[in-house]
N, C-alpha and C positions, 0 to 999 in steps of 0.2 A: 348485492352490489359490490363491485370491486373497490379496493382501497386506492387512494391516491398515492403516488410515489412519496417516499419519506425524505429523499435527498433534496437539497437546494440547488438551484442554478447559481453556482458560486461566482464571485467576481473574477474578472480577467483584467490584469494590469500589465503595462509594458514599462520596463525599466529604461533609463537613459543608457545610451551605448557605453558610457564610462563606468557603469555599475560593476562590470567584471573585466577580467583580463582578456576576455574574448573580444571586447570592443564592439559587441553586437547588442542591439536592443533585444531584450528577452521578454517574451510573453510569459506571464506567471498565472497559472490557473490555480486559484486559491482554495483547494479542497480542505485545507486546514480549518476552514470556516464552516464545514459541515456541522450539524448539530451533535454528531457523535465524535467530532474532533478529527476525523480523517475521511478520506475517499471511500473507506470500507462501507459506509452507509449506502452507497450507490448499489453495489452488488449484493451485499448481505441483506440489505433491505428488500431488494428485488426478489431474492430467493426465499426469504422468510415470508414475504407477501404471497408468493406462489404457493408455499406450503400451507399457509393459513386458509387461503382461498380454496385449497383442495382438501380441507378438513382437518388439518393438523390442530391438535389440542395442547401440544407440548413440544418444545424445541430444545435440542441439545446442540452445542457447538463447542469445538476446541479452539483455543486461541492463546496467543502470547499477550493479547491485550486489545488491539484495535478492532479486530473482527468481533471480539467478545462484547465490547461496549456497543457496537453497531447492532448486534443481535439482541442485546438487552434493550436497547432503544426501540427496536422493531417490535419486540415482544410486548413492551409497555404500550406502544401505539396500537397494536392489534389486539390487546387484551388476552395474550397467551403467555403462560409461564415459560421461562427460559432458564436453562442451566448451562453455565459456561465452565468448561474444564480447562484449567490453565496448568502449565508445568511449574515446577518449583522455581524456575528462573524468573517468573513474572513477579515484578516488584509488588510489595505490600500495598503501596498507594494506588497502583493500577488495579489490583484486586478490589480495593475499597471503592474505587470509582465505578467499576462494573457493578458491584453489589448495590451501590447507591442509586444506580440507574434502574434497579428493580430485578436483577437476575440473581439466581442462586449460584454461588461460585464454589467450585470444588477444585482442590489442588491434587494433581496426580502426575507422577513421573518426573524425571529430571529433564526431559526434552519434549518438544512439541509432539513428536511421533507417538510417544507413550500416552500423552494427554489425549491425543486424537483417537487412538485405539480404544481408550476407555470411554470416550464420548460416544463412539460408534456402538460399543457394546451396551452402554446404558440406554441409548435410544432404542436399540433392538429389543432389549429386555422389557422396556416400558411401552413398546409399540408407539413410540414418539417419532417425530421427524428429526433427522440429523442434517445440519447445515454445515457444509465444508467451508473453511475460511478462504480458500483460493482456487479450488479445483472443481468447477461446475460451469457449464455453458450459460446458465442464467446469471451467475455472478459476473461473467465476462460481459454479458449483454447489459447488465446494470452499469458496470464500469465504463462501457463504451459511451454512455450518455455524456461524459465529460467532453469527448470530441464533438458530439452533436451540438453541445452548447457553444463551444468555441467557433465552430463553423457557422452556427446561427447568428453569432455576433458579427460575422463578416471579417474576422481576423485572418490575415494571411500568414501562414507559418510553413516552414519548409523542413522542419524536423521536430521530433518530440523527444524530450529527455525525461526518463522516469526511473525511479528506484525499483529494484526487483527483490522480492523475498521468495515466496512460493511461485509467483509469476501471474497471479490473477489480474493484477493491474495491467501488466504488459499485454496479456491476452485481450483484455478489454479495450486497450488503446488500439491494438491492431484491428480488432473487430470494428471499432468506431471509425478508423481510417478507411477500412474496406467499404463500409456501408455508406460513407460519404464521398466515395469516388477518389480517395486519396491513397491508393495502394502503393504509389511510388514514393510516398513520404517516409523517410527512414526513421527508425526509433533507436535512440541510444539508451541501452539498458545498463543501469549503474548498480553496482554492489559494493559493499565495504569488504576490505581484507578480513578474512575470518568468518565471512558469511556468504562467500561468492560461489554458491553451488551451480548457478547457471554458467558462469565464466569457466569453472573447472570442467563442467560437462561438455561445453562447446570445444574446449581445448582438447579433451580426451576423445571427442566424437562418440561419447556414450553418456548416459544419464548417471552422474556420479552422486553418491551419498557422502556428504562430508562427515568425518569422524566426530566432529563437535563444532559448535558455534563459539567462536572466540572474540567476535566483535561486540562492542557496546551497542551497536545498532541491532538489538535483539528482535526488533520488529521485522528485520530481514532474515530472521533465524530459521528458515526452512532448510533442513539439511539436504533436501532433494527437491528440485522443482517439479511441477506437474509434467507429465509426458507431453501433453498438448503444447506446453510452453517450450520444452526442449525441441519440439518439431517445428516451431514457428519460424526460425531463421531460414528454413527451406522454402517458406511460403511468402516471406516479407523481408525487406531489408532491415536487419537488426544488427547493431554493433554493440558488443559487450565490453564494458570498461569497469575498472576497479579504482576506488579511492581509499584512503586510509581513514581510520577513526578520527584522527586529528584533522584531516581535511573536512570531514563531515561536521565536526564540532565547530570548526572555524566558519563554515558556511551557515550554520544555525545562528551563531552570534552575529554575523554580518547581516543576515536576513532580519533578525530581531531588531537590530539598530535601524535598518532601512525601512522596514514595513510595520514594526511594532507588533509582530506576530511571533509566537513561540512555536517551533516545530522540533520534533525529535531527530536524532542523528540519522535514522532511517530515511527521513525526508531530506536532511542536510546533504546526504550523498548525491542526490540529483542536483541540488543547488550548487554543489562544489564543482561540478563538471565545467562550468563556464570559466572557472579560474584554474583548476588543476589540469584539465584537458582542453585548454583554450584553443589550441591548434586544431583540435577535432571539429570545432565549430566554425573554423574559418571559411569553409566552403558553403556555409549557410548564411542567409540574410536575416531571417526572423525565427530563431529557435523558440519552441514552446516548452516550458518546464512545468511538469505536473507537480505542484506543491502539495504532496499527499497528506501532510500533517502528522498526526499521531498524539496520543494522550500521554505517552511516557516522557514528559518533559515538564520542567518547572524552572523558576528562576534559580532555585537552590541547586538543581541538577546541572543547569547550564554553568553555574559558577564552579561547581565541582569538576565538571568536564574541562572547563577552561584551565583550571589549576593543574589538572592531570596531563593534558595533552598539548597546551599552548604556552 
């Protein structure tokens, strides 16, 4: 008997027009309220479920944090042991949160790429299943459910604003728009300076690998986006924009005050667009912002970021 999906149909709120400099009412899809703390449970849960239903007895995944806790949550739900390989840049409290969810946590390498290669090799050597955090069609299919939910609620929106790391969420949103007959609805893809691998790639017209991630939004820390994601702007209207770490932090604080929900700077990047790139939203009436969430945040961290950047 197949398992039920793990993710929740999260709340959809609309702000007053005066909430941001854009002067537009903003739809907010609150995936920060997923049980794993972020949107990742949609796709990672979907892929883990597929693997378990097809006989997986052990799962390996590499992650900077959010995909890891989603895989850990899925493993606990499905009764399968999960090992998460994180790079050294993953904060100790994030590692502890993943471990407390029930996964074995290994630290390997200074960047995600090295952690990922190690996870792939461990899975191969143990004949276990490997779950990629952003580059797999079933992940995108899972993430697409957020658009299904917004459409099912009858909400009218004319663009989608989303943060981009490796690009799995962007790919899922495009898939969701396509399958709901909304292929003309543009997506505004947002990255922070120092983690803008998609922006650099589109500018160079080739898939760029960043030399390093220098943004505090380390959940956006994929030095290279998936090939499928790089190809997406040829198939769907996508606009790539960049905000600063300070912009992202300011948006996190503003959102916390308004909605009483904490999100990490990787999510704040998308929320910042309505203020930082307000002019970009002028041609739209009802933008939809994917509030992707993230576990790499606390009151203490927000206070420290505020002191550093604002």
